[in-house]
C-alpha positions as CSV (number, residue, x, y, z in Angstrom):
1,M,8.8,-5.5,-16.2
2,R,7.3,-8.8,-17.1
3,R,5.7,-10.9,-14.3
4,L,5.9,-14.6,-14.1
5,P,2.6,-16.5,-13.6
6,E,3.6,-17.6,-10.1
7,D,4.0,-13.9,-9.2
8,L,0.4,-13.2,-10.0
9,F,-0.8,-15.3,-7.1
10,R,1.9,-14.6,-4.5
11,M,-0.5,-12.6,-2.3
12,A,-3.5,-14.9,-2.9
13,P,-3.5,-16.4,0.6
14,W,-3.6,-12.9,2.1
15,G,-6.3,-11.8,-0.3
16,A,-8.3,-14.8,0.7
17,A,-7.8,-14.1,4.4
18,A,-8.9,-10.5,3.9
19,L,-12.1,-11.6,2.1
20,L,-12.8,-14.2,4.8
21,L,-12.4,-11.5,7.5
22,L,-14.6,-9.1,5.5
23,A,-17.3,-11.8,5.3
24,A,-17.0,-12.4,9.0
25,V,-17.5,-8.6,9.7
26,G,-20.4,-8.6,7.3
27,G,-22.0,-11.5,9.2
28,M,-21.4,-10.2,12.7
29,A,-22.0,-6.5,12.1
30,P,-23.1,-5.6,8.6
31,Q,-23.5,-1.9,9.6
32,Q,-19.7,-1.8,9.9
33,L,-19.0,-2.6,6.3
34,G,-19.3,1.1,5.4
35,V,-16.7,1.9,8.0
36,V,-14.3,-0.8,6.7
37,L,-14.7,0.5,3.1
38,Y,-14.1,4.1,4.3
39,K,-10.9,3.0,6.2
40,L,-9.7,1.1,3.1
41,A,-10.2,4.1,1.0
42,L,-8.3,6.3,3.4
43,I,-5.3,3.9,3.5
44,T,-5.3,3.4,-0.2
45,T,-5.4,7.2,-0.8
46,A,-2.6,7.7,1.8
47,A,-0.4,5.2,0.0
48,W,-1.0,6.7,-3.4
49,T,-0.3,10.2,-1.9
50,G,2.9,9.0,-0.3
51,Y,4.1,7.6,-3.6
52,W,3.5,10.8,-5.4
53,I,5.1,12.9,-2.6
54,D,8.2,10.7,-3.0
55,R,8.2,11.1,-6.8
56,S,7.8,14.9,-6.5
57,L,10.5,15.3,-3.8
58,F,13.0,13.1,-5.5
59,P,12.4,13.3,-9.3
60,Y,15.9,12.0,-10.2
61,G,16.0,9.4,-7.4
62,R,13.5,6.9,-8.8
63,P,14.5,3.3,-7.8
64,D,14.0,2.1,-11.4
65,R,16.2,4.8,-13.0
66,I,19.4,4.6,-10.9
67,D,22.2,2.0,-10.4
68,A,21.6,-1.1,-8.3
69,Q,23.3,0.0,-5.1
70,L,21.5,3.3,-4.9
71,A,18.2,1.7,-6.0
72,S,17.9,-0.2,-2.8
73,M,18.3,3.0,-0.8
74,A,15.8,4.8,-3.0
75,A,13.3,1.9,-2.6
76,L,13.8,2.1,1.2
77,R,13.3,5.9,1.1
78,R,10.1,5.5,-0.9
79,A,8.8,2.8,1.5
80,I,9.5,5.1,4.5
81,V,7.7,8.1,2.9
82,I,4.7,5.9,2.0
83,A,4.6,4.3,5.4
84,A,4.7,7.7,7.1
85,C,1.7,8.8,5.0
86,V,-0.2,5.7,5.8
87,I,0.6,5.8,9.5
88,G,-0.3,9.5,9.6
89,V,-3.7,8.9,8.1
90,S,-4.2,5.8,10.2
91,I,-3.8,7.7,13.5
92,G,-5.8,10.7,12.3
93,L,-3.2,13.4,11.7
């Protein structure tokens, strides 16, 4: 899928806000930067794991390989699986 140039910067304001908040944490409590990095690593790993769990459980139900009506349901299913993994890791399960 080809991305338009305006799609590349769609999340730029959120990225800038995250960097600004990270700089604020670094200024107020630099010892907490390691904790922030650790938590980001956990959440990223949980999202990656949720994606691969969905792909392994539903190998023929990939959102990009089925018709349009079922693709929206498959995308919703994938989002729920990934969200469950992220929430589970976030609360420490």
